[in-house]
N, C-alpha and C positions, 0 to 999 in steps of 0.2 A: 504493499500499500505505499504508493504516495505522502510526503507532507503536503498537506494544503498552506503549509506558513513558507514565505519567501526568506529567505537567508537576508540577513543585514551584515552589511558589510562597514563598519563604523574605521573610516578612515583621519589618521592622527593629522593635528593640523599640516605638519610640512608635508605632510604626502597630499594633502588636499591644498597647499599652496605650489605643491607641482604640478599638478593638475589642471591648475587655474582654476576652482573650485569656490568660490567666496561664502557659500553658507549651506548647511545643511542641515535636514531637522536632527531632533534628538531620536536615541533611539525609540523603539515603539514596543517591540519583545523586553517584558519583566526577567522572563525566559530566556538565559544567555543561550541554550541549545543548539540554537539555528544562527548563532550571533558569531562574528569574527573582527577581529580590528587589524588593519594591514598599515603597513608601515613602508616606506622607498627607504631603504639601506645602499649603504656602498659597500660593497664586496668585490675588491682585488679594482678599482675604482671601476667599477659597473655597476649601474642604475639598477638596484634587483627589491624584489617584494619579498616582504618580509608578514606569513598572515599565522595569526596565533588566535586557537579556539576559543574564544572569554570563559565557557564552563569548562574545558580541559588542559589549558594550555596546551594542546595539541598545534606543532607547529610545520608551518611547510614553507620551503622557500623556492623563488624563481628565481635564477641568477642570470642579469645580462640582459633585460628587457629592452626593447625600442619604443620608437614614439608610437607606431602602430598599434603595439602591448598593450602601452597605458592609455592608449585612446579607447581600446575595448576592453579597460580592464574587468568588468562583471564575465566575459569569459575565457578572458585568461585566468583568473582565478579558480573558475568552475573546472576549466582544462586542466588547471593545476593541482584543485583539490582531489579530483577522480585518479588522476596519475601516483600523486600521493600516495593518497587509500590502498589502490590496486598494490603499490611497491610494498604500503606497508603489510599486504597480505590481507586485507577485509574486501569481503565480497562484491560485488556488483550491487548487486540487491541493498544492501546496505549504504555504499556509495549515494545510490539512487535517490533515498530516504534522505541521506544527512545534506545534499544537493537541492532538496525543496522541488516546486514542480513550477515554482512562477520565478521570472529573473530575478538575481539579487537586487537589495537597495539597500543605496550608501545614507548611510548615516554618520553620526557624530559618532567618535568610539564609546564603548559602553560605562565605560566612571574609570576614576582612580585605580581602581584597585587591579582591574582588566586591565588595564594599559603600564601599573606597573611590573604585572605578569608580563606585560610585550616587551617592557626593557626587560627583563629576566634573559627573556628567550633571544634577543638581541644578544644579550651578553655569551648565550652561551652556544649562539651561531659564531661571533667572533673566536671563539674561543675553540671550536671546532673546524675553524674554516682551512683548516689542512686537508679535508676531506672534501673540498670542493671541485667538483668536476666542471673544470673549465667548459669544457665540449659539450654542456648537456644547459638545458633552462633548466628541468627539474632535479633537485637532488637528491634522492634517494638516502646516500651515504650518509650526510651530512643530516639529513631529516632523523634518520634510524638514530643515529650517537645523542641527537637532542632530543626527540621524544624517551629516551631510553634511561635520561636521566633522571634520579629524584629530584623532583621538583612541586611546588606550589601552586595553587590555582585558586580561581574565585570559587568555584563550585564543586569544592571539596575539601574537608582540615589536612592537614596533616601534611608528607611529602609521600608523593607517590608517581609514577611513570605515567606522563599522557598518551601514550599508545593501550595504556592499560585502561584506564580512567574513559579514554574515548571508545573502545571497545563494552566497557561494561555500561556507557551513557545510550551507546546504539542497540543493546542491548534490551533494554528498557522502551524502548523508541517503539 
């Protein structure tokens, strides 16, 4: 069964500026299960996308996005999410459920706590940057390292691994 909820993509203020977006609505969904916060980060001097799931802190990275990729960011995000989840071993049906049936909506970021965890994920990416594959936009090895590292998130108490928290969340949807 497909989700009827659209995914909310919370754009950080630097990403809004990068995309020349002046104003965005506040997030609509109080349940963060279909919410992601996005940020543009430099990796080896190339503009890259950092996407962090607000509820579990599952993270994926798309390396070296070009102008057209940024223009079609909702589609690029969904493609990157599907690739990341597939590489992490999630079933295609699960991926469809998480991607929703409606186009993603741009909003402001989903809260201070969520942005703090996005910043922690960015630090984890920088720490594991040696795993970056410059020949590919998708980064399964880098993501595996980040999502297997014990971390905190907005949707659960204590330390846990983002990939396991995402699997638990998806089993409940």
